[in-house]
C-alpha positions as CSV (number, residue, x, y, z in Angstrom):
1,M,1.2,-11.1,-27.5
2,F,-1.8,-13.4,-28.1
3,T,-2.4,-13.8,-24.3
4,D,-2.3,-10.0,-24.0
5,L,-4.9,-9.6,-26.8
6,L,-7.2,-12.2,-25.4
7,Q,-6.9,-10.7,-21.9
8,L,-7.8,-7.3,-23.3
9,S,-10.8,-8.8,-25.1
10,R,-11.9,-10.5,-21.9
11,R,-11.5,-7.4,-19.8
12,S,-13.5,-5.3,-22.3
13,G,-16.4,-7.7,-22.1
14,F,-16.2,-8.9,-25.6
15,A,-15.9,-12.6,-26.4
16,P,-14.9,-13.6,-29.9
17,L,-17.2,-15.9,-31.8
18,W,-14.2,-17.8,-32.9
19,G,-10.5,-17.6,-33.1
20,I,-8.1,-19.2,-35.6
21,M,-4.3,-19.5,-35.2
22,R,-2.2,-20.0,-38.3
23,K,1.5,-20.4,-38.9
24,H,3.1,-18.2,-41.7
25,R,6.3,-17.6,-43.4
26,A,7.4,-14.2,-44.7
27,D,6.9,-13.7,-48.5
28,P,8.4,-11.3,-51.0
29,F,5.2,-9.3,-51.7
30,V,5.4,-5.5,-51.3
31,L,2.4,-5.2,-49.0
32,S,2.2,-8.6,-47.4
33,C,0.7,-9.1,-43.9
34,H,2.7,-12.3,-43.5
35,V,5.8,-12.4,-41.3
36,D,7.6,-15.4,-40.0
37,G,5.5,-16.7,-37.1
38,F,1.9,-17.1,-36.1
39,S,-1.2,-15.1,-36.6
40,L,-4.4,-15.0,-34.6
41,E,-7.8,-14.2,-36.1
42,L,-10.5,-13.1,-33.7
43,V,-14.0,-12.6,-35.0
44,Y,-16.6,-10.6,-33.1
45,R,-20.3,-9.9,-33.5
46,P,-21.3,-7.1,-31.2
47,E,-24.7,-6.0,-30.4
48,P,-25.6,-2.8,-32.4
49,N,-25.3,-0.6,-29.3
50,D,-21.8,-2.0,-28.5
51,E,-20.2,-1.4,-32.0
52,A,-18.4,1.9,-31.1
53,R,-17.0,0.4,-27.9
54,L,-15.8,-2.7,-29.8
55,V,-14.1,-0.5,-32.4
56,R,-12.1,1.3,-29.6
57,V,-11.1,-2.1,-28.2
58,L,-10.0,-3.3,-31.7
59,Q,-8.0,-0.1,-32.3
60,E,-6.2,-0.8,-29.0
61,M,-5.5,-4.3,-30.2
62,L,-4.3,-3.1,-33.5
63,N,-1.9,-0.6,-31.9
64,R,-0.5,-3.3,-29.7
65,V,0.1,-5.6,-32.6
66,I,1.8,-2.9,-34.7
67,D,3.9,-1.8,-31.7
68,A,5.1,-5.5,-31.4
69,G,6.1,-5.6,-35.0
70,G,3.1,-7.5,-36.2
71,R,0.7,-6.9,-39.1
72,L,-3.0,-7.2,-39.8
73,S,-4.6,-8.7,-42.9
74,V,-6.0,-5.7,-44.6
75,A,-8.7,-7.8,-46.3
76,Q,-10.0,-9.0,-42.9
77,D,-9.9,-5.7,-41.1
78,K,-12.4,-2.9,-41.3
79,I,-10.9,-0.3,-38.9
80,L,-7.5,0.1,-40.3
81,D,-7.0,3.6,-41.7
82,A,-4.3,5.0,-44.0
83,P,-1.9,6.5,-41.3
84,T,-2.0,3.3,-39.3
85,F,-1.5,1.2,-42.4
86,E,1.6,3.2,-43.3
87,R,2.9,2.8,-39.7
88,M,2.3,-0.9,-40.0
89,M,3.8,-1.5,-43.4
90,G,6.5,1.2,-43.4
91,A,6.9,4.2,-45.7
92,D,9.4,2.3,-48.0
93,A,6.9,-0.4,-48.7
94,I,4.1,2.1,-49.3
95,N,6.3,4.1,-51.6
96,R,7.3,1.0,-53.6
97,F,3.6,0.1,-54.0
98,R,2.7,3.6,-55.1
99,D,5.5,3.4,-57.7
100,L,4.2,0.1,-59.0
101,K,0.7,1.4,-59.0
102,G,1.7,4.4,-61.0
103,R,3.7,2.4,-63.5
104,Y,0.9,-0.2,-64.2
105,D,-2.3,1.8,-63.4
106,G,-1.3,5.4,-63.8
107,D,-4.9,6.5,-64.3
108,T,-5.9,4.6,-61.1
109,I,-8.6,2.7,-63.0
110,F,-8.5,-0.1,-60.4
111,Q,-9.7,1.4,-57.1
112,P,-11.5,-1.0,-54.8
113,H,-12.9,0.4,-51.6
114,L,-9.9,-1.1,-49.7
115,F,-7.5,0.9,-51.9
116,R,-9.4,4.1,-51.4
117,R,-9.5,3.6,-47.6
118,L,-5.8,2.9,-47.3
119,F,-4.3,5.1,-50.0
120,G,-6.9,8.0,-50.2
């Protein structure tokens, strides 16, 4: 998978500024991005006129990762939208989170930008 992502990046003409590989273990959190295995973080800094093209490449990478059963760190990613997030995490996890959110923050007082982007 990592080779595929790096080749897609190379073919698109975007070279990451840096990449970090980490080893993870699954954890019990409802909306965790960690699964057993490795993660790859790629950081890009496009020229202003290339941002839209980079977003398309990153969306392709995102879809490949999700199709392979992987996940993205939502705190690191800026292009993940609500439907794709639900596809990545699964409806059961999303519903469990919504139940917890309703139980402990029924008035939705805590709404960071990330929450509004991923939960509407």
